[in-house]
N, C-alpha and C positions, 0 to 999 in steps of 0.2 A: 073556560071563562078567564078573562084577563084579571090580574091582580094589581094592575097599575093604579096608583093613587092610594092603595091600602097600606096599612101599617104592618111592619115586620120587625122582629128583633134580629139585629145583625151586629157584627163587630165593626166599630168605627175606627178606621185607620188613623184618624187625627186625634180623637179622644183616647184611643187605645182601651176602649171599654165596650162590652156588649150593651148596646142601647137601642131605643126605638128609632126606626127609620121609616121613610115613605118610599114605596117602590116607584121608581121613575120609568123603567122600561124592562121589557122581557124579550128574550130571543128564543124562539122555538118553545114557548111555554115555560121557560126557566127564567127566574129573576136574574137580571144581569147588572142593573144600575139602581142605586139607592141614594137617598139624601138623609143625613143625620138630622133628627129633630132637635138635637141639643146644640150642635155647632153649625149646622147648615152645610156641612161639607158633602159634596157629591162624589161618590166613588163607586168602584166595582163591588158588587155584593160578595161578601166573603163568608156568609153563613154566621151562625151565632158565635163561633170561636175561630180565631185565626189559625191558619195552617202552621204546624210546627216547622221551625227552621231546621235546616240540615245541621247536624252536629259537626262542629269543627274539631278535627283531631287536636289533642293536647299540645303537640309540638308546634302547631300553627296558630294556636289560640293566643291572643295578646294577653300579657300579664297584667291583670287588673289590680293586683296588690300594689304595684309600684305607683300607679296613678290615683289610687283611692284617696290619698290625703291631699291632692293638689286641686281640689275644686275651687273655682273662683268664688270669692266672697265679696259682696258689696259692703264697703266699710260702714256706710250709714245704716244699713239694715243690721249689720253685726252689732253696732253700738246700741241700736234700739232694742235688739234682742237681749243683749247683755243687761240693759237697764230693766226691761220687763222681767227677765229671769231673776235678777237680784231683788226686785220688789215683790215677787211672789214668795210666799212662805213655803216651808217644806211640807206643810199639811195640805197643800192645794191638790185637788184631784186632777190628774192628767188622764183624759179619756183616750183609749186606744182608738186610732183612726180607722174608720170603716166607711166606705163610700156609700153604704146603704143607710147610714144613720143621719140624724139631723143635729146641727150644732148651732150655738148662739155666739154673738160677738162677745169676746172676753173669755171664752172657753180655752182651756189648755189641752192640747192634743199631743199624743205620743205616736209618732210615725215610725214605722220600722226602718225606713231608709234615712229620713231627714232628722229624726230625733224629736226633741221637744219643740212645740210650736204654739203660737198664740193666735187665736182667730181674730182677725182685724175687721173683716167685712163679710157679710153673709148675703147671698142672693138666693133665688129659688132653688137652683140645682148646683151651685158651686159656692165656694168660700175662698177668701184670701187669707193665707196663714203666713205669719212671720216666723221663719226659721232662722237659725244662725247663719245659714248660707244665703239667705235672701227670702223674698216673698214668693210664695208658690200659690197657684190657682188649683184648688183641690175640688174634686167632685163630691157632692153630697146628695142625699135624698134619691138615690138611684134604686130601681127595682133590681133585685138579684136575678140573674139569668135563670130561666126555667130549667129544671133538671128533668130527666126521664120520668121520675116518680111523680113530679108535679103535672106532667102532661097526661098521665094515665088516669 
């Protein structure tokens, strides 16, 4: 029985998250093509998790420490971030960012990579956050991927 048109959880290569997809086509009974319900991107079905990349030997791996401090910063966003950061008191609660949680405009979030951010705009499944490095579109309200225990 064909599964074309039905929903399936798959890893979206554009969103880089396991999300709900619609099955577009099958080959030999196996799902081959899907369309992300979040961003609309059509791509090859990769399963619920992406395949692990090959490990690059340490001697060929690029040195990330040298380029870590050289991220481009938009001056206007950096100034706005500085003003917002200076105007918030030290007792403000900064919520740890989690893509399964819901946030409101004005919330302060703590992101493991981008640091402290301020929620500027909230949509159904994403939000715009002002970080020191600039504005970022962040996922919210996502269902966590099902584990083997959940399936049983």
